[in-house]
C-alpha positions in Angstrom: 119.7 140.0 77.2 119.3 137.7 74.2 122.2 135.6 73.0 123.0 135.6 69.3 121.2 133.4 66.8 123.1 130.2 66.1 124.0 129.0 62.6 123.6 125.7 60.8 124.7 122.4 62.3 127.8 120.6 61.3 129.4 117.5 62.7 132.0 117.8 65.4 135.6 117.6 64.2 138.1 115.8 66.4 141.9 116.1 66.1 143.4 112.6 65.9 147.0 112.2 66.8 149.0 109.0 66.9 146.8 106.4 68.5 143.8 108.6 68.3 141.5 105.7 67.2 142.1 104.2 70.6 140.9 107.4 72.3 137.8 107.6 70.1 136.9 104.0 71.0 137.4 104.7 74.7 135.4 107.9 74.5 132.5 106.0 72.8 132.6 103.3 75.5 132.5 106.0 78.2 129.6 107.8 76.5 127.7 104.6 75.9 128.1 103.4 79.5 127.1 106.8 80.8 123.9 106.9 78.7 123.1 103.3 79.5 123.5 104.0 83.3 121.1 106.9 83.0 118.5 105.0 81.1 118.6 101.9 83.4 118.7 104.0 86.6 115.8 106.1 85.5 113.8 103.2 84.2 110.4 103.2 85.9 107.1 101.5 85.8 103.9 103.4 85.2 102.4 105.2 82.1 104.5 105.0 79.0 106.4 108.2 78.4 106.6 109.9 75.1 109.8 109.7 72.9 111.4 106.9 71.1 115.0 108.3 70.9 114.7 108.7 67.2 111.6 110.4 65.8 111.0 114.0 67.0 107.2 113.7 66.6 107.2 110.9 69.1 107.9 113.4 71.9 104.5 115.1 71.5 105.6 118.6 70.7 104.3 120.9 68.0 107.6 121.8 66.4 106.6 125.1 64.8 107.0 127.9 64.6 110.8 127.3 65.1 113.7 129.8 65.3 116.2 127.0 64.7 117.7 125.7 61.4 116.2 122.6 59.9 117.4 119.4 61.5 118.9 121.3 64.4 116.8 119.5 67.1 117.8 116.0 67.9 116.2 113.2 69.9 118.2 112.1 72.9 118.1 108.5 74.2 115.9 109.8 77.1 112.1 110.1 76.9 110.2 113.3 77.7 109.9 113.8 81.4 112.1 110.7 82.2 114.4 113.1 84.0 111.6 114.5 86.2 112.0 118.2 87.0 111.5 119.3 90.6 108.6 121.5 91.6 108.8 123.4 94.9 111.4 120.9 96.3 111.9 120.4 100.0 114.7 122.5 101.5 116.2 122.5 105.0 118.7 124.4 106.9 121.9 122.6 107.9 120.8 121.6 111.4 117.5 120.2 110.1 119.3 118.4 107.3 121.6 116.7 109.8 118.6 115.4 111.7 116.9 114.3 108.4 119.9 112.3 107.3 119.9 110.2 110.4 117.0 108.2 108.9 118.6 107.8 105.4 121.2 105.5 104.0 124.6 106.7 102.6 126.4 110.0 102.7 124.9 113.1 101.3 126.7 116.4 100.7 130.4 116.0 101.5 132.4 119.3 101.4 133.7 118.6 97.9 130.3 118.0 96.3 129.4 120.7 93.8 126.2 122.7 94.2 124.5 125.6 92.4 124.1 128.4 95.0 121.7 131.4 94.8 121.0 134.3 97.1 117.8 136.2 96.4 116.6 139.0 98.6 118.9 137.8 101.4 117.8 134.1 101.2 120.5 131.6 100.3 119.8 128.2 98.9 122.0 125.3 97.5 121.0 122.9 94.8 123.3 119.8 94.8 124.4 118.6 91.4 123.9 115.1 92.7 120.2 115.8 92.5 120.3 118.0 89.3 122.2 115.3 87.4 118.8 113.5 87.5 116.3 116.2 87.6 118.0 118.9 85.5 115.5 121.6 86.6 114.3 122.8 90.0 111.2 125.0 89.8 111.4 126.9 93.1 110.6 130.2 94.9 113.5 131.8 96.8 113.4 135.2 98.4 109.9 135.6 97.1 111.0 135.2 93.4 109.9 132.3 91.2 113.1 130.8 89.7 114.2 127.8 87.6 117.5 126.4 88.6 118.7 124.6 85.5 121.7 122.2 84.9 122.8 120.2 81.9 125.6 117.7 82.8 126.5 117.3 79.1 127.5 121.0 79.0 128.1 121.4 82.8 125.9 124.4 82.2 124.5 125.9 85.4 122.1 128.8 85.0 119.3 130.2 87.2 116.4 131.9 85.5 113.5 134.0 86.6 110.7 131.8 85.4 108.1 134.7 85.2 108.2 135.8 81.6 105.5 137.1 79.1 103.2 137.8 82.0 103.2 134.2 83.2 105.1 132.2 85.8 106.0 129.0 84.1 106.9 125.5 85.2 109.8 124.1 83.2 110.4 120.4 82.5 112.8 118.2 80.5 111.7 117.6 76.9 114.1 114.7 76.0 115.2 116.7 73.0 118.5 118.5 72.5 120.0 121.3 70.4 123.8 121.8 70.0 124.3 119.1 72.6 122.3 121.1 75.1 119.1 120.4 77.0 115.8 121.8 75.5 113.4 122.6 78.3 109.6 122.9 77.8 107.1 125.0 79.7 104.4 122.7 81.0 100.9 124.1 80.3 98.2 124.1 83.0 95.7 121.3 82.5 93.1 122.4 80.0 95.2 125.3 78.6 94.8 125.1 74.8 98.2 126.8 74.2 100.9 124.3 73.1 104.1 124.0 75.1 107.2 125.9 73.9 110.8 124.6 73.8 113.5 126.7 75.4 117.3 126.4 75.0 118.8 125.9 78.5 122.1 127.9 77.8 120.5 130.7 75.8 117.4 131.0 77.9 115.3 131.8 74.9 112.2 130.1 73.5 113.2 128.5 70.2 110.0 126.6 69.2 106.3 127.2 69.8 104.2 130.2 70.8 106.8 131.6 73.2 109.3 131.6 70.3 106.9 133.4 68.1 106.5 136.0 70.8 110.3 136.3 71.1 110.4 135.5 74.8 113.7 135.3 76.6 114.3 134.4 80.3 116.3 136.7 82.5 119.3 134.9 84.0 120.1 135.7 87.6 123.4 135.7 89.6 124.4 132.2 90.8 127.5 130.3 92.0 128.7 126.9 90.9 130.8 125.9 93.9 131.7 123.2 96.5 129.3 122.6 99.3 132.0 123.3 101.9 132.9 126.6 100.3 129.3 127.6 100.0 128.5 126.9 103.7 131.6 128.9 104.7 130.4 131.8 102.6 126.7 131.4 103.5 126.4 129.6 106.8 122.6 130.3 106.9 121.9 128.6 103.7 119.2 126.1 103.1 119.7 123.1 100.8 117.6 120.7 98.9 117.0 117.3 100.4 116.9 113.9 98.7 113.9 112.0 97.8 114.6 108.8 99.9 113.1 106.6 97.2 115.5 107.9 94.6 118.8 107.6 96.5 120.0 104.6 94.4 119.4 106.6 91.3 121.2 109.7 92.5 124.2 107.5 93.3 124.1 105.7 90.0 125.8 108.0 87.5 129.1 109.8 87.6 130.1 112.3 84.9 133.7 112.7 85.9 135.1 110.4 83.2 133.0 112.3 80.5 134.7 115.6 81.6 138.1 114.2 81.1 137.8 113.4 77.4 137.3 115.8 74.5 134.6 113.8 72.9 131.2 115.5 72.4 128.3 113.1 72.1 126.1 115.3 69.8 126.8 117.7 66.9 127.5 121.3 67.6 127.9 124.4 65.4 130.1 126.2 64.9 132.7 123.6 65.5 135.8 124.3 67.5 139.0 124.9 65.6 141.8 122.5 66.5 144.6 123.8 68.7 142.5 126.1 70.8 141.1 125.9 74.3 140.1 122.4 75.4 136.5 121.7 74.5 135.6 120.9 78.1 137.4 123.7 79.8 134.9 125.5 82.1 134.0 129.1 81.5 131.6 131.6 83.1 129.8 134.6 81.6 128.9 137.7 83.5 126.7 140.3 81.7 124.9 143.5 82.6 123.6 146.4 80.5 125.5 146.3 77.2 128.6 144.7 78.7 129.5 141.0 78.7 132.6 139.1 79.7 133.5 135.5 79.6 136.2 134.1 81.8 137.9 130.7 81.9 137.7 129.4 85.4 141.3 128.3 85.3 142.4 131.9 84.4 140.2 133.3 87.2 141.6 130.8 89.7 145.1 132.1 88.9 144.0 135.7 89.3 142.0 135.2 92.5 144.4 132.9 94.3 143.3 132.3 97.9 141.5 135.6 98.2 138.9 137.4 96.1 138.8 139.7 93.0 136.2 142.4 92.2 135.6 143.8 88.8 133.2 146.5 87.5 130.6 145.5 85.0 128.4 148.3 83.7 128.6 150.0 87.0 128.0 146.8 89.0 130.6 145.4 91.4 131.0 141.6 90.7 133.2 139.7 93.1 134.7 136.3 92.5 136.0 134.1 95.4 136.9 130.5 96.2 137.6 129.9 92.5 139.0 126.6 91.1 139.1 125.1 87.6 135.5 124.0 88.1 133.9 126.2 90.6 133.5 129.9 91.6 131.4 131.8 94.2 130.1 135.0 92.6 128.6 137.9 94.5 126.7 140.3 92.2 123.7 142.6 92.1 120.4 141.0 91.1 120.5 142.3 87.6 123.8 140.6 86.6 123.4 137.7 84.2 125.6 134.7 85.2 126.0 131.5 83.2 128.5 128.6 83.7 129.2 126.2 80.8 131.8 124.1 79.1 133.8 125.9 76.5 132.4 123.9 73.5 128.9 124.7 74.5 129.4 128.4 75.1 131.3 128.7 71.8 128.4 127.0 69.9 125.6 128.8 71.6 127.0 132.3 71.6 129.6 132.4 68.8 129.9 136.1 68.6 130.6 136.4 72.4 133.0 133.5 72.8 136.2 135.5 73.3 137.5 134.9 76.8 138.5 137.9 78.8 142.2 138.2 79.9 
């Protein structure tokens, strides 16, 4: 399904109560420290990467044709490919992982760590956010299906896509550019391919710039869960899980977004802006969609509904079951043609404004 077209950008409006200037200064410091940590931790030697954090043309993309409003794309502080997407990452079952970790320093995957979980054709796999905070995208094959597991920590948006579209299985990478405070991915072209790369919106799953945008290509989102490692292994004891690159352990441990999620500040402009007095900008929501039906749930509402058990709803004739739901996680069992997308409220509202109503 294709989410609605966005409208022109406006700056974010913040409601300032008594002492609000103190909160804004604190939020700016948190955001600055977070971005500084990313840049310094990802700093690397080797060939100079494209992107100067200011001029779009420095990132090396042909920015036409474009489906976005003028000035909608912004340069992030990160260069193109600085957050290196994973390609066919190494995955182990839990027993093999335990053996592998004996040779590595530090803890990896405690029960409360969040992961993106997928089950495709009976094969379960977990993608820890500890890794995706740095890599953002994992190009993988699970259950015989080529997928892109995508995550943007700025929007806490977790979406798994079938990466075969337009008759081509694509490899997605991190552009260093953003739209509506959300990651823009690009499809890396095979060496010697004269076709330019296209830019794709991570939350919408549609091509927004380049040849794929001109062709109107949209990725199919697949069922996934955003949950804790302990809950996932209880639900899927036979799961495999991505392993760490031992040379990147210090980088994986460098950044923590928990402070960012506790403040209302949004680092980049979004449109349409949130009206004051509504749902908290960083409340977590999940969309499920199939056929002509789409519903959006606040995870906090689902947690109250599900309690310690599970809850099943019908969506266009498909049974969708929620279990082990918290304010920030949910395990979702659904048929292969159910579209599942997790995001923060401000991001969902901006990207799909005509479908932003939250189900009761």
